[in-house]
C-alpha positions, 0 to 999 in steps of 0.5 A: 524483486520487491515484496510488494510486487509479490503481493500484487501477484498473490492479490490477482492470482487470489481475486482473478483481475487485475482490477479486483487486485487494484481496488484491494491494494488500494492502487491503480490498474495501470500499476498492478499491469506495470509491477506484473509486468516488471516480475515477467521481465525477471521471470522471463515469463507470463505469469497470468493468461486472459481467458475469453470471459475476461477473468484472469488466470495464472499460467504455467509459471504463474502455478509455481511461482503462487507457493513461493509467494505465499511463502514469502508474504507469511514469512514477511508477515511473521518477520514482522510480527517477531522483530518489530516493536509494535505494542510499544510504540505509544503516543499520539499521532496527529495525521492530516489526510486531504479530503478525497483521502478521507472520502476513500482509503483513510479508513483503511490506513486507520485501521491498520495503524491501529492494528499493528500499533495498538498503543498509538493513538490517531488524532485525523485532520481533514481539510485541504492540501494546503492548510495540511501543509500549513498545519505541519510547517506549523508542527500542527501535524506530525504527518499528512497525506496531501496532494500536489507539490510538497516543496513549500516545506522545509526540511522534512521527508517526502515521500510520493505514494504510488 
């Protein structure tokens, strides 16, 4: 069980639909559905019911899980706030983003970064994925959110976003 799965469960319960939760969490509805199926397999029970109007409601087992999910998410946030030295992180992050990322969820990401790392300045470059990869190779960027293969990058770390 991952915290992200619990967060997905929580937002479906709050918003009343898988689609609204996917939009809120910047992911796809199939990803949301897969995560909930995995939780349902883990718990051996359905967590949601769909009514005739298409609204998603908690099943009886979902009602039992919700207070635990809320506590887990609060504890996770509290742990991060107490342990992580976020204010101390300073400097400049040179972030590259593909054009479609800039038009969709980059603003939300920047809000989270600025709210979490108050002493960090973020310089954003919006361009095509090949040019951003070139910027990483030339050390003009520290981080890039791109589409497609990153096989051309020597070393470095690559993490797919789901």
